[in-house]
MIDRENBA-372163 format. One record per residue (C-alpha): residue number from 1; residue in one letter; x, y, z. Coordinates in pm, 1 decimal. Layout:
<pt NUM, a, <X, Y, Z>>
...
//
This chain:
<pt 1, m, <-5215.5, -245.8, 668.5>>
<pt 2, v, <-4927.4, -13.7, 757.4>>
<pt 3, r, <-4904.1, 71.1, 1125.2>>
<pt 4, t, <-4911.7, 432.7, 1239.1>>
<pt 5, s, <-4571.6, 389.7, 1407.9>>
<pt 6, t, <-4421.2, 270.2, 1079.0>>
<pt 7, i, <-4563.4, 567.8, 892.1>>
<pt 8, f, <-4427.3, 801.5, 1160.9>>
<pt 9, r, <-4078.1, 651.9, 1130.9>>
<pt 10, m, <-4090.9, 686.9, 753.5>>
<pt 11, m, <-4198.1, 1049.7, 779.3>>
<pt 12, k, <-3928.9, 1121.6, 1038.4>>
<pt 13, h, <-3661.6, 964.2, 818.4>>
<pt 14, k, <-3781.0, 1161.5, 516.2>>
<pt 15, g, <-3780.0, 1481.4, 721.7>>
<pt 16, s, <-3421.5, 1416.2, 831.8>>
<pt 17, e, <-3317.4, 1364.6, 470.0>>
<pt 18, l, <-3480.3, 1692.9, 365.0>>
<pt 19, l, <-3316.3, 1881.3, 652.5>>
<pt 20, e, <-2978.7, 1726.5, 567.1>>
<pt 21, t, <-3016.5, 1848.9, 209.4>>
<pt 22, a, <-3137.5, 2200.0, 295.0>>
<pt 23, l, <-2916.4, 2263.7, 600.3>>
<pt 24, p, <-2637.8, 2004.0, 590.9>>
<pt 25, f, <-2409.4, 2165.3, 848.9>>
<pt 26, r, <-2406.3, 2240.5, 1218.4>>
<pt 27, t, <-2135.5, 2444.2, 1393.9>>
<pt 28, t, <-1948.4, 2428.3, 1720.5>>
<pt 29, t, <-1653.5, 2609.1, 1874.6>>
<pt 30, i, <-1353.9, 2427.9, 2024.5>>
<pt 31, g, <-1047.0, 2604.5, 2157.5>>
<pt 32, g, <-1153.9, 2930.6, 1998.2>>
<pt 33, l, <-1186.3, 2771.5, 1652.5>>
<pt 34, k, <-1511.8, 2735.1, 1460.0>>
<pt 35, y, <-1593.2, 2391.2, 1322.5>>
<pt 36, y, <-1859.3, 2300.3, 1071.7>>
<pt 37, y, <-1970.2, 1937.8, 1078.9>>
<pt 38, r, <-2235.8, 1739.6, 898.1>>
<pt 39, r, <-2579.5, 1730.0, 1055.5>>
<pt 40, s, <-2576.0, 1351.6, 1014.7>>
<pt 41, d, <-2242.5, 1316.1, 1197.3>>
<pt 42, d, <-2145.0, 1338.0, 1561.2>>
<pt 43, p, <-1995.9, 1674.6, 1664.2>>
<pt 44, p, <-1616.2, 1689.2, 1683.4>>
<pt 45, q, <-1480.3, 1624.0, 2029.7>>
<pt 46, d, <-1266.9, 1863.5, 2228.1>>
<pt 47, p, <-905.5, 1737.4, 2213.0>>
<pt 48, k, <-881.7, 1802.2, 2587.6>>
<pt 49, d, <-1116.7, 1506.7, 2634.5>>
<pt 50, f, <-848.0, 1278.9, 2488.9>>
<pt 51, a, <-549.6, 1415.9, 2680.4>>
<pt 52, g, <-426.0, 1170.3, 2938.1>>
<pt 53, g, <-681.3, 911.6, 2832.2>>
<pt 54, g, <-455.4, 712.2, 2604.1>>
<pt 55, r, <-630.9, 832.3, 2290.8>>
<pt 56, e, <-475.7, 1030.0, 2007.0>>
<pt 57, f, <-192.8, 1279.2, 2050.8>>
<pt 58, h, <-352.3, 1623.7, 2026.9>>
<pt 59, d, <-178.5, 1740.7, 2343.5>>
<pt 60, k, <164.7, 1643.8, 2210.7>>
<pt 61, a, <101.7, 1784.6, 1862.5>>
<pt 62, i, <-19.9, 2119.7, 1989.5>>
<pt 63, g, <299.8, 2153.2, 2193.2>>
<pt 64, l, <509.9, 2158.9, 1876.3>>
<pt 65, t, <612.8, 2455.2, 1666.2>>
<pt 66, g, <798.2, 2473.2, 1337.4>>
<pt 67, e, <785.9, 2545.9, 968.0>>
<pt 68, v, <563.9, 2283.0, 801.8>>
<pt 69, a, <313.7, 2035.0, 948.7>>
<pt 70, l, <154.8, 1763.9, 734.6>>
<pt 71, d, <-188.4, 1633.6, 834.4>>
<pt 72, v, <-253.0, 1307.1, 648.2>>
<pt 73, g, <-612.1, 1195.6, 687.9>>
<pt 74, a, <-724.1, 1540.9, 797.6>>
<pt 75, n, <-1098.6, 1466.4, 804.4>>
<pt 76, i, <-1266.9, 1798.1, 896.6>>
<pt 77, g, <-953.3, 1955.4, 1043.9>>
<pt 78, s, <-936.4, 1871.7, 1415.4>>
<pt 79, y, <-555.4, 1866.2, 1390.7>>
<pt 80, a, <-497.1, 2099.0, 1094.6>>
<pt 81, l, <-683.0, 2395.5, 1241.5>>
<pt 82, p, <-498.2, 2420.3, 1576.8>>
<pt 83, l, <-166.7, 2332.6, 1409.8>>
<pt 84, a, <-208.9, 2641.1, 1191.0>>
<pt 85, g, <-143.6, 2855.4, 1496.4>>
<pt 86, k, <182.4, 2672.1, 1569.9>>
<pt 87, f, <341.1, 2625.2, 1225.9>>
<pt 88, k, <424.2, 2859.4, 940.0>>
<pt 89, s, <224.3, 2635.9, 708.4>>
<pt 90, v, <5.0, 2326.7, 726.2>>
<pt 91, i, <-83.2, 2091.5, 441.6>>
<pt 92, a, <-398.2, 1886.8, 506.1>>
<pt 93, f, <-466.6, 1576.0, 297.1>>
<pt 94, e, <-820.0, 1430.8, 282.2>>
<pt 95, p, <-944.9, 1210.6, -4.9>>
<pt 96, s, <-1315.3, 1182.1, 87.6>>
<pt 97, p, <-1517.2, 1448.1, -100.0>>
<pt 98, k, <-1765.5, 1488.0, 185.5>>
<pt 99, e, <-1501.9, 1540.7, 453.9>>
<pt 100, f, <-1287.7, 1750.6, 220.2>>
<pt 101, q, <-1574.2, 1993.8, 162.2>>
<pt 102, t, <-1617.2, 2032.5, 537.9>>
<pt 103, l, <-1241.6, 2072.5, 585.9>>
<pt 104, e, <-1235.6, 2356.8, 333.8>>
<pt 105, k, <-1530.7, 2526.4, 506.2>>
<pt 106, n, <-1349.3, 2507.9, 839.2>>
<pt 107, v, <-1026.3, 2650.5, 700.1>>
<pt 108, a, <-1218.5, 2937.7, 539.0>>
<pt 109, a, <-1436.1, 3001.1, 846.1>>
<pt 110, n, <-1126.0, 3052.7, 1059.7>>
<pt 111, l, <-946.0, 3265.7, 797.5>>
<pt 112, l, <-645.4, 3033.3, 799.3>>
<pt 113, k, <-433.1, 3155.3, 511.5>>
<pt 114, n, <-145.6, 2922.8, 598.5>>
<pt 115, v, <-343.8, 2598.1, 556.5>>
<pt 116, r, <-331.6, 2428.3, 217.7>>
<pt 117, t, <-584.5, 2152.5, 149.1>>
<pt 118, e, <-526.1, 1861.0, -88.8>>
<pt 119, q, <-803.9, 1621.6, -192.6>>
<pt 120, v, <-580.5, 1318.1, -229.4>>
<pt 121, a, <-496.5, 996.2, -45.7>>
<pt 122, l, <-134.9, 914.4, 32.2>>
<pt 123, s, <23.0, 572.0, -8.9>>
<pt 124, d, <336.0, 415.3, -163.7>>
<pt 125, f, <219.0, 450.6, -524.4>>
<pt 126, t, <58.1, 703.6, -758.5>>
<pt 127, g, <-270.1, 653.2, -940.1>>
<pt 128, e, <-643.0, 619.8, -874.3>>
<pt 129, v, <-812.2, 364.2, -650.1>>
<pt 130, p, <-1154.2, 310.7, -488.9>>
<pt 131, l, <-1219.1, 468.6, -150.2>>
<pt 132, y, <-1470.4, 251.7, 35.5>>
<pt 133, v, <-1725.6, 449.1, 235.1>>
<pt 134, h, <-1922.1, 309.0, 526.7>>
<pt 135, r, <-2273.1, 428.7, 612.0>>
<pt 136, g, <-2141.5, 573.7, 936.3>>
<pt 137, g, <-1900.6, 797.8, 746.1>>
<pt 138, s, <-1573.3, 610.0, 793.3>>
<pt 139, s, <-1376.7, 530.7, 479.2>>
<pt 140, s, <-1072.3, 329.1, 380.4>>
<pt 141, l, <-871.7, 226.9, 75.6>>
<pt 142, n, <-905.6, -130.0, 205.1>>
<pt 143, s, <-1247.7, -282.9, 133.2>>
<pt 144, k, <-1205.5, -526.1, 424.3>>
<pt 145, h, <-1092.4, -269.8, 681.8>>
<pt 146, y, <-1290.8, -282.2, 1007.1>>
<pt 147, g, <-1470.7, -591.0, 875.9>>
<pt 148, l, <-1759.8, -364.4, 777.8>>
<pt 149, r, <-1985.4, -373.4, 476.5>>
<pt 150, y, <-1921.8, -52.7, 285.1>>
<pt 151, r, <-2220.4, 108.7, 118.6>>
<pt 152, n, <-2034.8, 236.3, -187.0>>
<pt 153, s, <-1697.8, 332.6, -327.1>>
<pt 154, i, <-1564.1, 637.2, -507.9>>
<pt 155, m, <-1249.5, 676.4, -712.1>>
<pt 156, v, <-986.0, 900.1, -552.5>>
<pt 157, r, <-639.3, 1019.8, -642.2>>
<pt 158, v, <-344.6, 858.1, -466.5>>
<pt 159, m, <14.8, 977.4, -450.8>>
<pt 160, r, <331.7, 929.7, -253.0>>
<pt 161, l, <428.7, 1180.7, 12.8>>
<pt 162, d, <766.1, 1213.1, -159.6>>
<pt 163, d, <587.7, 1332.1, -475.1>>
<pt 164, v, <373.3, 1605.4, -317.5>>
<pt 165, p, <468.6, 1927.0, -501.2>>
<pt 166, s, <551.6, 2270.0, -363.9>>
<pt 167, i, <628.0, 2193.2, -0.7>>
<pt 168, l, <816.2, 2503.8, 103.8>>
<pt 169, g, <1019.2, 2481.1, 423.4>>
<pt 170, k, <1134.6, 2219.2, 668.4>>
<pt 171, i, <880.1, 1949.9, 748.4>>
<pt 172, d, <876.0, 1936.4, 1128.3>>
<pt 173, f, <564.2, 1727.9, 1197.5>>
<pt 174, l, <382.1, 1446.6, 1019.5>>
<pt 175, k, <44.7, 1328.4, 1150.6>>
<pt 176, i, <-108.1, 1013.9, 1000.8>>
<pt 177, d, <-462.3, 884.9, 1052.5>>
<pt 178, a, <-541.5, 691.0, 736.9>>
<pt 179, e, <-748.7, 389.0, 836.3>>
<pt 180, g, <-485.6, 120.4, 791.1>>
<pt 181, a, <-268.6, 283.9, 523.0>>
<pt 182, e, <-11.0, 422.8, 767.9>>
<pt 183, l, <274.0, 186.3, 676.8>>
<pt 184, a, <226.2, 242.9, 302.7>>
<pt 185, i, <226.3, 619.5, 363.4>>
<pt 186, l, <555.9, 597.7, 551.7>>
<pt 187, r, <709.4, 385.5, 275.9>>
<pt 188, g, <599.9, 643.1, 21.7>>
<pt 189, g, <758.4, 921.8, 224.4>>
<pt 190, m, <1107.7, 791.9, 293.0>>
<pt 191, k, <1275.1, 1082.7, 114.7>>
<pt 192, v, <1086.6, 1327.7, 337.4>>
<pt 193, i, <1159.9, 1125.5, 650.4>>
<pt 194, r, <1531.2, 1091.8, 577.6>>
<pt 195, e, <1574.7, 1456.0, 481.0>>
<pt 196, f, <1372.9, 1622.9, 757.6>>
<pt 197, a, <1330.9, 1362.1, 1035.8>>
<pt 198, p, <997.1, 1511.7, 1145.5>>
<pt 199, n, <819.1, 1418.3, 1464.5>>
<pt 200, i, <548.9, 1167.8, 1368.1>>
<pt 201, g, <213.9, 1098.7, 1528.7>>
<pt 202, a, <51.5, 787.1, 1383.7>>
<pt 203, e, <-277.7, 612.9, 1447.9>>
<pt 204, i, <-193.4, 249.4, 1373.3>>
<pt 205, h, <-479.9, 22.6, 1280.7>>
<pt 206, c, <-375.8, -308.5, 1428.0>>
<pt 207, q, <-318.7, -463.9, 1767.0>>
<pt 208, s, <-13.5, -343.5, 1954.5>>
<pt 209, e, <225.0, -640.5, 1971.2>>
<pt 210, i, <428.7, -586.1, 2287.5>>
<pt 211, m, <751.5, -782.1, 2324.8>>
<pt 212, g, <1020.9, -681.0, 2570.2>>
<pt 213, g, <836.9, -359.7, 2645.8>>
<pt 214, k, <824.2, -253.9, 2279.9>>
<pt 215, c, <548.5, -268.9, 2020.4>>
<pt 216, m, <657.7, -500.5, 1741.9>>
<pt 217, c, <380.2, -436.0, 1491.2>>
<pt 218, a, <503.1, -379.6, 1135.4>>
<pt 219, t, <463.4, -1.5, 1148.0>>
<pt 220, c, <648.1, 38.5, 1478.0>>
<pt 221, v, <930.3, -189.3, 1360.8>>
<pt 222, f, <954.4, 16.4, 1042.2>>
<pt 223, l, <979.7, 343.3, 1234.6>>
<pt 224, r, <1249.6, 210.2, 1468.4>>
<pt 225, g, <1441.6, 79.5, 1170.6>>
<pt 226, n, <1445.4, 429.2, 1026.2>>
<pt 227, g, <1587.2, 611.2, 1325.3>>
<pt 228, y, <1288.1, 675.4, 1549.8>>
<pt 229, g, <1223.4, 623.8, 1916.5>>
<pt 230, l, <862.5, 541.8, 1997.7>>
<pt 231, e, <611.3, 602.0, 2270.5>>
<pt 232, t, <288.9, 403.6, 2256.9>>
<pt 233, i, <33.8, 645.7, 2396.6>>
<pt 234, g, <-258.5, 408.6, 2420.5>>
<pt 235, g, <-498.2, 189.0, 2232.2>>
<pt 236, l, <-865.1, 130.6, 2174.2>>
<pt 237, m, <-1086.9, -148.8, 2051.6>>
<pt 238, t, <-1314.7, -16.0, 1776.3>>
<pt 239, p, <-1439.2, -251.9, 1505.3>>
<pt 240, t, <-1067.1, -331.8, 1488.7>>
<pt 241, q, <-789.7, -250.1, 1733.8>>
<pt 242, v, <-593.8, 72.1, 1700.0>>
<pt 243, h, <-303.0, 219.3, 1893.4>>
<pt 244, w, <-149.6, 563.6, 1888.3>>
<pt 245, v, <224.2, 608.3, 1857.1>>
<pt 246, w, <439.1, 918.5, 1901.9>>
<pt 247, a, <765.7, 884.0, 1710.0>>
<pt 248, v, <1066.5, 1113.4, 1748.6>>
<pt 249, p, <1417.1, 1098.3, 1600.0>>
<pt 250, w, <1683.1, 933.2, 1814.7>>
<pt 251, g, <1857.0, 1175.1, 2049.4>>
<pt 252, s, <1550.7, 1386.0, 2124.6>>
<pt 253, g, <1516.1, 1254.1, 2478.0>>
<pt 254, e, <1187.5, 1074.8, 2425.2>>
<pt 255, k, <1116.3, 710.1, 2497.8>>
<pt 256, h, <1258.1, 438.7, 2274.5>>
//
């Protein structure tokens, strides 16, 4: 005999599925910008909540201006949308079809004509690979990332940053949040880095390895070896450890 509580839970779950299908999006406004987000997801957080808390680098990014900003791992646009008001053009890269659809809705809702969206993952090679998607919405090119069991995978395009076509202007800022692919993305963008020396904000998916006051993880060592001074903004323990790094070319006056 099925309990009434079990039937109620089943009906509630079915109702949520129907609502998600009929009305998949909610909306919120942050910093004067309209954001759509999936009904099944948490609402996007106000970047001001992160400032000074050792999480992310919204406050630093929004203080920049320039010609071209690249948002790698754009998700629904929490960086790309405000950057559009600071740069002549923004290119937002997001491989996940679900997040990409939301990103496009957000760009259109805010009438941002200077934001170009690309449904592609960046790495140090070109081709097609599986993108592993977790039930909670997170995704990664690495099936073992986070140590989670991914519910499914979808094939996505992959390319090198150096091979992205039609980038018009000087690349002044590169933001990377790619669930463990940050070092491969940098390796695939060495032509861009050497030519333009953009400021770089990177979410690095490993433990910060501090030695002599400096982080010695592979990504930080790579950035220093290619002419960057680094500031480790903070870190956080999620299913794996992450830390946020702000990288600027030598001579800019930032920390090294």
